[in-house]
N, C-alpha and C positions, 0 to 999 in steps of 0.2 A: 504494500500500500504506500502510495506516495506521501511524503511528509509535507505538511501544510504549515504556512507561517501564521495562520489564524488559529482561533480556539475551536476545540471540539468537545462536545459532551457525549460520552459513551456510556450507555446504560446496559449493564450486563446482568442477567438473571440466571443463576445456576441453582437448581433445587429451590430451597427456601432462602437462599442468600442473594441479596441485591448489591451490586457494586456499581458505583457511579464514578467515572473517571473524567477529570478535567485535563485536557491535553493542550499544551501551548507549544507551537513550533515543532510539532511531532513528538514532544516529550511529555511524559506524565508529570504533572505538578501537584495534583490533589486526587486523593482516592477516598471515597466515603463508602463504608461497608455497613450493611445492616443485616442482622440475623434475627429470627423470631425471639431468641432468648436474650438479645442485647439491643433492643430497640432504643433509639435516641429519646431522651426525655427533656432536652432543652426546650423551653417554652411551655411545657405542660403546667397546668394550673390545678392546684390541690386546695381542698378545704382541710387545713391541718389543725392539730391541737398543740398548744404550747406545752412542752414537757417541763422545761425549766428555763429560768432567766438568770444569766450570769453577768452581773453588772461589771465585774472586773474585766471580763472579755468584751464588754459592750455588745453582747449577743444573746440570742435566745436559741434554744434547741427545740425544733418543731417536729412532731410525729406526723409524717405524711404517708405512712403505710409502707415505707421502704425498710430495708434491713437496718439501716442506721438513721438516727434522727437527722433532719436537715438543719443547716446552720444559717441562722438569720441574723446578720449583723445589724446593729442599730442604724447604720448609715443606709441600709436598704429598707428601712421602715419609714414610710411617709406618715404624716399626721392624718392623712386621708384614711388611715386604718379605721377610724371611727365610721367612715362611710361603708367600708366593707362589713364591719360588725353590725351595722344597722340592717344590712341585707340579710344577715344570718340570724340575728336576734332582734325581732321587731319590738320587743318589750324593753329594750335597753335605750337609755337616753342617748341622743346624738349630739355630742358637743360640737360647737362651731369652731372650725380652725381656719387659719389664714390660707388663702388659696395660692399664695406665692405670687411671683411676677406675672405680668400679662403675657410673657412669652415672645416679646418683640425682638429679642436678640436672635438674629437669624442664624447664629452659629451654635445655638443651644443644642446640647447632646441629649440623648434619651434620659440620662440620669438627672439632668437639671430640670426635668419636667415634674419632679416630685413636689408636691405641695408642702410648703413649710420646711423643706430641707435646704441646707446651705452648704452644698459640696464645695463651692469655691472657697468659702472661709476655711473649711477643714484642710483643703489642699494647700492654702497659703501658709497655714500654721505649720503643717508638716514640712513644707519647703523651707520655711524659715529655720526650723530645727536642723534640717539637713545642711543648710548653708553655714551653720555654726554661729549664727547671730545670738549673742548672749543677752541683748537688751531689745526685746521686741517693742515695736511702737505701740502707742495707745490704741490705734486702730486694730493692730494684730491682737492685742490683749482682749479687746472688746469682742473680736471674732471668736477667740478661744473660749471666752466666757459664754457666748451664745451657743457654741458647740457643746460645752459642758451642760448648759441648761437643757439643750435639746436631748442629750443623752439621758439625763435624769427624767425628762418628760416621757421618753419612750420606755425607759425602764419601769416607770410608774404605770404606763398603759398596758404593757404586756405582763400578764399574770399566768401562772401555771393553770392548765386546763381550759384556758381561753381558746375559742375557735378563731382562726385567722385564715384569710384567703392569701395564698402565696403562689409564686411562680418559680420554676427551676431556672436558674441562670448558669449553673455549673453542675455537671453530672458527678455522681459519686466517684471518687478516686481512691483506690486502695481501701483503707478502713474509714476514710472520711465520708460523711454523708453529703447529700446535695447542698449546694449553695443556693439560698433562696432570697427572694425579694417580695415585698408586699406591694410594690409599685407595678401593677399589672399592665402589660402591653400586649397587643395582638398585632402581629406583623402581617401585612398584606403586600401585594405586588408594588404598589406605588406609594404607600404610606404605612406608618405604624400608628395604630389607634391607642390613645391613652384614655381609658374609661373615666378616670378621675383627674384629667389634665387641667381642669379649671379654665378651659378656653385657650390654653397655650398652643401656638402653632410654630414649629421650627422647620427650617429647610436644611437639607444636607449641605455641608460646606463645599462639596464638589460641584454644586450648581453655582457657577461663578457670576453669570450675567445678572446684574441688579434688577433689570426690568423683568426677567423671568422669575427671579426669586419673589419679587413683589406680586407678580401675577398669581403664582402658585399659592402664596400665603392668603391673599384676598379670596381666591377661589375656594380653597379648602375651608377657610374660616366661615365663609357663607354657607357651606354645606353642613358643618358640624352641629349636632344638637347641643343644647346648653349644658355646660359642665364637662364636656368632652374636650380632649386635646388631641393633637396629631403631630407626627414628625414626617415630613415629606421626604421620600427617598430620591436618590439621584436619578433613577430610571423614570421619574415623573416629569423630568425636564422635557418641555415641548409637547407633552401629551394633551390630548383633547379633554374637555370638561366631562364628556360622557364616560370615558374610561375611568377617570378619577372618581366620578360619582358611583360607578358600578363597584369599584374596589371598596369604597367607603361603605356602601350598602351591605356588601358581603361581611365586612368586619363588624358592622353594627348588628347584623344577624347573628354572628357568633357570640357577641356579648349578650344578646337577648337570651340565647340558649343557656349561657352560663348563669344568668340571673334566674331563669326558670329552674335549672337544676339545683341551685342553691336553696330553693324553698324547702325541699325535703331531704337535703343532704345532712349526713352525720359524719363528723371527722373520725379518723382520717379517710378521705375519699378523693379520687381523681375526678375533677370537675370538667376539665377540657384537655383534650389530647391535640398536640401540635399536628400540623399537616403531615402527610406521608413523606417519606424521604424524597420521592420524585418531585412532588409539588414544592417541597422546601428548597431543593437544589435549583429547580427552575426559577423559583421566586428570587433566590439570592444570587444566582450565577448568570442568569439570562441577560446578556447585553448584545449590542449590535456587533460586537467582536466575535460572537459565537456564530461561526459559519456553517456548522454541521451538528445535528443532534441525532444520534443513532441509538436505537433500542433493538435488542434481540428477542424481546418478549412481546407477544400481541397485546397483553394486558397493559404493560408499561407504555408501549407505543400508542395505544388508544388514550391513556391518561395524559401522556405528553402532548398529543395532538389536541385534545380538548382544552388543555391549559393554554397552549400557544394560540389557538384560535381566538381565545378570549383576551389574553394579555398582549400578544404581539402578532396579529394576523399576517403582517407582512413577512413573518419568518416561518410560516407554515411550510413553504417550499424547502426549508432547510432540514425538515424532520424526515427521516427515512427508517424503514424497517429492515434490519440486517438479515440477509439470507445467504451469506457467504458460507463456503465449505469449512473454512477454518473457524475456530472460536473467535468471538468478537475482538478480544484484546490481542490475539495473535494476528488477526487480519489487519489491525491498525498498528502493529509493531510495538506495542507497549507491554507485552507479556513479561519481558525480561525486567522492565522497570518495576512491575508489580512484585516480582520475585526478589528484587534487590532490597525491598523494604526490610527484610529480616537479616540482611548482611551487615556485618560490622564494617567491612571495607568497601569503599566506593571509589572507583577509579576515575581519574580526570583525563581529559584528552591529551594533555601535555606529557603524560606518563607519571604524574604524581598521583596521590590518593589521599583520602581522608578516612580516619577511623572514628566511629561513633560509639561512645560508651555510655550506658545508662547507669547512674548511681542513685542512691536513695534521695539525695538532696538536689542533684542537678544532672545535666547531660554534658559530657565533655567531648569535644571534637578536636582531634589532633590532625594537623595538616603536614604531609610529608612530600618531599620533592620526588622521591622514588628513584632518583638516578643522580649520579655525580655530575656537577658542572664545573668547568674550569674556573679558577679563582677570579679572573677578570670578568667572567660572565655571571658570577654567583649572585650579585645583587639583582641583575636584570632577570635572571632565571627565577629567583625567589619571588620577585614582584609578579611575574607572569603566573607562577603557580598559585600565589596567594589570591590574585584577582579571580582566577578561575575557580579556586576553592570557595571564595566568598559567594559566588553565584550558585555553586553546587550546595553549599551549606544551607542557604535560604530555600533552595528547591527541596532539600531533604527535610527541613523543618516543616514545610507545608505538606509534603508528601506523607511523612510519618506522623503528622499532627503532633509534633513535640512542643510542649509548653513548659512554663516554669523558668528556671535559670539555666542558661546555656553558656558555656565557657569554650571559646575557640582559641586553640594554641596555634598561631600561624608560624610560618618559617621566619626566623630572625632576619631583619633587614637593618642596614646601617643608616640609611637616609630617611629622615622623618617625613619628607615629602612623599615618599613611597608608602609609608604607613598611613598617611592622610588619604592617599588614593584608594587604598584597600578599605578604609573606613567609609569613604564616600560611596564606593561601589556597593558595600553592604547596605548602607542606608537606602540607596536607589533600589536595590533588589527587594528590600523589605516593604517598599511602598506598594508593591503588587500583591502583598499578603493581606488578606482580609482580617486576620487576627491582629490585635493591637500588640505593639512591641516597643521596647526601649533599648537603646544601644549606647555603649560608652566607647570612646576612642581607644585605640590600641595602646596598651601600656608599654613601658620600656622593655618588658620581658616578652613582648609579642603576643600578649593575652588580650582578647576582646571579650567583653561581657555583654550578654543580651538577655533580656527577659521577654518572654512571649506569652500572650494570653493563653491560659489553659482552661478550657471549659469541659473537657472530657479526657479520659485516659488516652494516651498515645495509641496509635494504630497497632504498634507492636504489643502493647499491654492488652489491647482488646482482642487481637487475633492470635496471639501466641500463648503457649503454655510454658510454665516454668520448667526448665530442664530437670528431669528427675535425678540425673547423675550429679550435677553440680549445684543444684538448688538455686540457680540463677546467677551464681558468682562467675561462671565462665572458667573456673579452675576446680579440679578434683584433687582430693588428697592422694598422695602417692600410695600405691598398694602395699609397699613394705612398711609404711607408717601404720597402716591398718593392721598388718600382721603383728607388728610390735605391740600395738594396743591389745590384740587378742592374747598374746603371750603374757602381758602384764596381768590381764584378767585371770588367766589360768593360774598364775603364781598366787594371786590373792585367794582364789577359790581353794587351791590345794592346801594353803596354810590352815584353813578352817576345816578341811575334810581330809586330814592326813591319813593315808593308808586305808581309805574307805572304799577304794575301787568304784567310784561313781561312774555312771554312764551318761554321757552328754551328747547332744546333737548341736553342731555349730552350723548356722546358716550365714552364708556370705554371698556377695555378688559374684557371678561367674568370672569376672575379671580378676578377683582376688584368689580364686582357686588355682589359676594357672601357675603363679610363682610358688604356691604351696606344694604343687605336684612336681616341680622341677628340682627339688632338693635331692641330694644323693641318698639321704636317709629319709624314708617316708615320714612325713610330718606327723601323722597319727601315731606311728610307732615311737617317734622321738618324744612326743608329749606323754605317752604312756610311761616311757623309761624315766622321764624327768619328774612327773607329777603323780604317777600311778592312777591316771584317769583314762577311761576309754572314751575317746572323742571321735565322732564320725562327722566329717565335713560334707555339707550338702549345699548345692547352689540355690539361690533365691534371686530371681531377676528383678523382684520389686525393691531390693535393697540397693542403696548407693554404694560406691566403692569405699566410702569412709565409714560404713556402718556394718554391724554384725549382731547376731542374736544367738544366745546360748539357751537351750531348752533341756530340762531334766527329762531323760528318757523314761523315768519311772512314772511320772504323772503328766508328762507333756506340758510342763509349766515353764513360762518364760522367766528365767532367773538372771537375765543380763544385768539389770539395774541394781540388783541386790549386791553384786560383788564388783561391778565395773565402775568406770568413771565416764559413762556416756551421758 
C-alpha cells in the first residue's frame, strides 16, 4: 500500500477487540484499543456516594461502584454541587452560590467554567512558590486566603454518605481509583455542553480570527437555554448555524436523559455512558486533514458513515469498507508499528536507537548513536541522532499513550546551540499531541524532563501481562543463586530433624532442574549423604526461576515458609 502524506483513520475489528489507528505520513502515531473487559470510562457520569472526606489531602473519596473509590479533589468540586444535590434530593435546601464570571474571556478553558472556582488564583500561588519568592504580594496573599476559604467551604459541603453527581476525568491506574470531577461536561462534535455553566461561552484558542470567534460566541449564546454554558471546539470554525444547532440539541437531549435517570437513581450507579469508541474517535480526530477513513467491519462502517453524514457530509467520499486479502493493518503497512509497541528498543533511520524503560515512578528513555563516528564529526552526528530521536520519542509517547514523568537521556553535545535545537524540535513535535504536556530545556548532563497528561494506563499496561518469570523487572535471579537458597533451607531443616530420615518433594522451575542434573554426583544423593533427607526434585512450570517449594511427602503439606527465608 502506498504511503500517504495525509492522515488516515483505520478501524480494525478482530473478534471482540476494536483497534483504531491514526496514521500520519504512512506511520502509526496513535492506537486506541478497546476490549469488552476494559472499556474506556473517561466521560462516564456516576451518581456516587461520598465515602470519606480528607481535608488534609483536600479531597474526598467517592464510591462509584468500581473496585477502588474515586478520588475527588476539592479543586474539581464547583459550588454548583448544590444544584446537583437539588436534582437528587428534592427535600434539601438549595443554597444560592455565585455563578462566576460571565465567560467573556475567549481563551477560557473547560476548567474555568466552574462556578465559584478560582483556578487562576491557585495557579498563581503555586507558581509563586515554585519561583522561590519569599514575600508574596498583598494580592497573592488575598488569593491564597480565598483559596483556603474555598477549601474549607467544600470540605464543609461534602459529608460522608452524601450523594454526588461526578464524572470520570482519569481512569483507574494500578491501585489508584478514578479521578473525578463534579463539574459535568458533555462533549459533542462542535461544542462541549456545561449543564451548570451559568451562561458562560468560551471559544477554542485555535480559532484565531476575531470576527469568527465573535460570530460563534453570539450564535451559541443565543441558542443556549438559561443556566447552561458551552465551550466551542475548533472544528466549529466556519460551520453553519444549522449544524451547531443540531449538535446542541443532541447534547441537551443527553442531559435530559441524565436528569430523568437521576429521579430514581440510588448511589453508586452509572448514570451516563460516554459514546462508543468509534463515535469518540471520530468526534475528537475528524478534521479536514483526514483523507481516508477505512473500516473492516460492516457494523463499524455503517456507524462511521452515519456519523460522517451528519457531522461532515463533504467527507462521506473518504469513508471506505476494506475488503483486501491481507488484514487491514498489514494492507496499510503498519502491522510492524503495532508490534513494536511492546519492544524496549526502537531503531532510528540514522542507525541509532532509543531504549524505553518503565519504572514505578517514571518512564526513562535512553538515546544511543548505535555506531562510532569520527571525532571531528561527533558533534554533528550527535545532533543528527538527537533530533531524530526527539521526533521518535514524541511518536512513541503518543503511540504507547505514556503519561506521567518522562526523562530522556540524549547523547552528550558540547554546543549549547545544538541543545537548544533539540529542545525546540521536541516542543514543535509535542504541539501535534492532543495530550497536555510540559517540557524543560536540556540540562548540562543531556537530560530532558517532560510531563505528559495521563488519563488512563499506558497501552503496554492495558495490553500486556506481567512477565511470570521476572515479575516485570526484566531480570531473573541466577539459577545457582536459587540452588544456594535451597541448600540453605535444607541445612536449617536438617538441624531441626537430625537423623529422622524425612521424605520431601522439592518443586522448582524446569530451568533450575537443568544445573541440578549436570553435577557429577547426583544432587538427590548428595543431599541424602549431607543431611540424611530423601528429597525428590520435581518440575513446576508455574514457579519462577527464583522460587521453590518444599512439601512433606507424609501429608503433602507445604512447609517452605516454616524453615526458609522466602
